[in-house]
C-alpha positions as CSV (number, residue, x, y, z in Angstrom):
1,S,105.0,-85.8,121.3
2,S,107.8,-83.5,122.3
3,L,107.2,-81.6,119.0
4,I,103.6,-81.0,119.8
5,T,104.2,-79.8,123.4
6,S,107.0,-77.4,122.4
7,G,106.2,-73.8,122.9
8,F,107.2,-72.8,119.4
9,V,104.8,-75.2,117.6
10,S,101.9,-74.3,120.0
11,V,102.4,-70.6,119.5
12,M,102.7,-71.0,115.7
13,F,99.4,-72.6,115.4
14,K,97.5,-70.5,117.9
15,E,98.5,-67.4,116.0
16,S,97.1,-68.8,112.8
17,S,94.1,-66.8,111.6
18,S,92.3,-69.8,110.2
19,K,92.5,-73.1,112.0
20,P,91.8,-76.2,110.0
21,I,88.5,-78.1,110.4
22,L,88.9,-81.7,111.4
23,I,86.0,-84.0,110.6
24,L,85.7,-87.3,112.4
25,M,83.6,-89.8,110.5
26,T,82.2,-92.5,112.6
27,K,79.3,-95.0,113.1
28,W,77.2,-95.4,116.2
29,P,78.9,-98.2,118.1
30,A,75.8,-100.5,118.4
31,V,75.8,-104.3,118.2
32,N,75.2,-105.5,114.6
33,R,75.4,-101.9,113.3
34,C,79.1,-101.4,113.0
35,K,82.3,-103.3,112.3
36,Q,80.6,-106.0,110.3
37,R,83.8,-107.4,108.9
38,L,85.5,-107.5,112.3
39,A,82.4,-109.1,113.8
40,I,82.9,-112.1,111.6
41,G,86.1,-113.0,113.5
42,I,85.3,-111.9,117.1
43,G,81.5,-111.5,117.3
44,A,79.2,-108.5,117.1
45,V,79.4,-107.5,120.8
46,R,83.2,-107.4,120.9
47,A,83.3,-105.6,117.5
48,A,80.9,-102.9,118.8
49,Y,83.0,-102.5,122.0
50,I,86.1,-102.0,119.9
51,Q,84.3,-99.4,117.7
52,Q,83.4,-97.5,120.9
53,R,87.0,-97.6,122.2
54,L,88.4,-96.5,118.9
55,T,85.9,-93.6,118.7
56,F,86.8,-92.5,122.2
57,H,90.5,-92.6,121.3
58,T,90.0,-90.5,118.2
59,I,87.9,-87.9,120.0
60,A,90.5,-87.7,122.7
61,V,93.3,-86.9,120.2
62,A,91.1,-84.3,118.5
63,K,90.1,-82.6,121.8
64,N,93.8,-82.4,122.8
65,L,94.7,-80.7,119.5
66,K,91.7,-78.3,119.9
67,E,92.7,-77.4,123.4
68,K,96.2,-76.6,122.1
69,G,94.8,-74.3,119.5
70,F,95.6,-76.4,116.4
71,I,92.2,-77.2,115.0
72,E,88.4,-76.9,115.2
73,F,86.7,-80.3,114.9
74,K,83.3,-81.9,114.5
75,L,82.0,-85.5,114.8
76,A,79.9,-86.8,111.9
77,I,77.9,-89.8,113.0
78,A,76.0,-92.4,111.0
79,G,73.4,-94.8,112.5
80,I,71.5,-92.6,114.9
81,G,69.2,-89.5,114.9
82,P,70.1,-85.9,115.8
83,R,68.7,-86.0,119.3
84,L,70.7,-89.0,120.5
85,A,73.7,-87.9,118.6
86,N,73.8,-84.5,120.3
87,R,73.2,-86.1,123.7
88,W,76.1,-88.6,123.1
89,G,78.4,-85.8,121.8
90,K,77.6,-83.6,124.8
91,K,78.5,-86.5,127.1
92,M,81.9,-86.8,125.4
93,G,82.5,-83.1,125.4
94,V,82.0,-82.6,121.7
95,K,80.2,-79.4,120.8
96,T,79.7,-79.8,117.0
97,I,77.8,-82.9,115.9
98,S,76.6,-83.7,112.3
99,I,74.5,-86.6,111.1
100,Q,75.9,-88.2,108.0
101,S,73.7,-88.2,104.9
102,A,72.9,-91.3,102.9
103,G,74.8,-92.4,99.8
104,S,78.3,-93.6,99.0
105,L,81.3,-92.8,101.1
106,G,82.4,-90.2,98.5
107,L,79.1,-88.5,98.6
108,R,79.1,-88.4,102.5
109,L,82.6,-87.1,102.6
110,K,81.8,-84.3,100.1
111,K,78.6,-83.3,101.9
112,E,80.3,-83.2,105.3
113,I,83.1,-81.0,104.0
114,L,80.7,-78.6,102.3
115,K,78.5,-78.4,105.5
116,S,81.6,-77.5,107.5
117,Q,82.7,-74.8,105.1
118,R,79.2,-73.3,104.9
119,K,78.8,-73.2,108.7
120,K,82.2,-71.4,109.1
121,R,81.8,-68.9,106.4
122,H,79.4,-65.9,106.0
123,L,77.9,-65.3,102.6
124,F,80.3,-62.4,102.0
125,D,83.2,-63.8,103.9
126,K,85.8,-65.1,101.4
127,E,88.0,-66.8,104.0
128,K,88.3,-70.5,103.5
129,K,89.6,-73.1,105.8
130,A,91.7,-76.2,105.3
131,T,89.7,-79.4,106.0
132,I,90.9,-82.7,107.2
133,V,88.8,-85.9,107.3
134,I,89.6,-89.1,109.2
135,G,87.7,-92.1,110.3
136,T,87.7,-93.6,113.8
137,D,89.3,-96.9,113.0
138,L,92.9,-96.0,113.8
139,P,94.3,-97.4,117.1
140,T,97.7,-95.9,116.4
141,L,96.4,-92.4,115.6
142,C,98.3,-89.7,117.5
143,E,98.5,-85.9,117.6
144,L,101.7,-85.8,115.6
145,D,99.9,-87.6,112.6
146,L,97.4,-84.7,112.4
147,V,100.0,-82.0,112.9
148,Q,102.1,-83.4,110.0
149,A,99.0,-83.3,107.8
150,I,98.4,-79.7,108.8
151,R,102.0,-78.8,108.0
152,K,102.0,-80.5,104.6
153,L,98.8,-78.6,103.6
154,E,100.8,-75.4,104.0
155,D,102.8,-76.3,100.9
156,N,100.3,-78.6,99.1
157,E,96.7,-78.4,98.0
158,M,95.9,-82.0,99.2
159,V,97.4,-84.5,101.6
160,L,96.5,-88.3,101.7
161,G,97.2,-90.9,104.4
162,P,97.5,-94.2,102.5
163,S,96.2,-97.5,103.9
164,E,97.8,-100.8,103.1
165,D,94.4,-102.1,101.9
166,G,94.5,-99.7,99.0
167,G,92.4,-96.9,100.5
168,Y,93.3,-93.9,102.6
169,W,92.9,-93.1,106.3
170,L,93.1,-89.4,105.9
171,I,92.3,-86.8,103.3
172,G,93.2,-83.2,103.7
173,L,92.2,-80.3,101.5
174,S,93.8,-76.9,101.6
175,S,91.9,-73.6,101.6
176,R,93.0,-73.1,98.0
177,I,90.8,-75.9,96.6
178,D,87.2,-75.1,95.5
179,P,85.0,-77.7,97.3
180,L,82.3,-77.5,94.7
181,A,84.5,-78.4,91.7
182,S,87.8,-80.1,92.7
183,F,86.9,-82.7,95.3
184,P,88.0,-86.2,93.9
185,F,85.0,-88.0,95.4
186,N,83.1,-88.9,92.3
187,G,83.8,-91.9,90.0
188,I,85.7,-93.8,92.8
189,Q,85.0,-97.5,93.4
190,W,84.6,-97.2,97.1
191,G,85.4,-100.2,99.3
192,T,87.9,-101.6,96.9
193,S,91.7,-101.9,96.9
194,S,91.9,-99.2,94.1
195,V,90.5,-96.2,96.0
196,L,93.8,-94.6,96.7
197,K,95.1,-95.3,93.1
198,E,91.9,-93.8,91.6
199,T,92.0,-90.8,93.8
200,I,95.6,-90.0,93.0
201,Y,94.8,-90.4,89.3
202,Q,92.0,-87.8,89.5
203,V,94.2,-85.5,91.6
204,E,97.1,-85.6,89.2
205,A,94.8,-85.2,86.2
206,A,93.4,-82.0,87.8
207,G,96.9,-80.7,88.4
208,I,96.5,-80.6,92.2
209,R,99.7,-80.6,94.2
210,Y,99.6,-83.3,96.9
211,E,101.7,-85.3,99.3
212,L,101.4,-88.6,101.1
213,L,101.6,-89.3,104.8
214,K,102.9,-92.6,106.3
215,Y,100.9,-95.8,105.8
216,K,98.4,-96.9,108.5
217,N,95.9,-99.7,108.9
218,D,92.3,-99.3,109.8
219,L,91.1,-101.9,112.3
220,D,88.6,-103.7,110.2
221,H,89.7,-107.4,110.3
222,L,90.8,-109.8,112.9
C-alpha cells in the first residue's frame, strides 16, 4: 500500500494521457441467481450475501484507484435490466454501468471491451486505451494487484492473472492490440481447467508478448 500512496507513483499515473479502462464483470447478487457452486456448500442465501460483499469490495478498490487518477472503470452486470442496474450503480457511486450480453464468457468479455473502446473513442480519434477486466470473486484483491497489471502492460501487449483452478482472474490488453482481431476469446473451453493454457497457446501462436501476475483464487467453492 505504501507504493500506491507514494507521491511519485500517484503523479506518474495522473500525468498519463490515457488512463486504462477497468471493467468489473459481476452478477446481480440475488438468491439462487449467483454463486451456484458455493451455494451447494453454504446455501443460496449465504452465497448471495457473499457475492454482494465481494462486489462491494471490488468496487471499493476500483473507486480508490480512480480517485487517485490511475484508471477509469465501469461495472458490467448480468442478471438485471438497465433501469435497476443504473439505480444500483448510482447508489454505490458507480457512474458507468453496462448490461452484459448473452453468450459464452468469451463473447461477453469481448463485447464489453469493444463497448468500452467505442465509448471512449471518437470515430476519427486514433487514441486507444489499455483495458483490464476482472471479476468480483476475489476477496484478496487489493490496489497493488491492479497497479502491477497496469505497469506490466507498459512493456507487454497482454497480462494475465492465473487462477489455481486453471483459469484466470484478470486479463489486461495494451492499447497496441487490435480488439477486433487479436482477442483470444474464441475457441476456448470456458469453465474448464484448461482456460489459461488454451489462452496462452493462442497468445503465443499470435506472437503477442505477455506476462503473468501472481496466482489468486476466485471464491467459488466452500
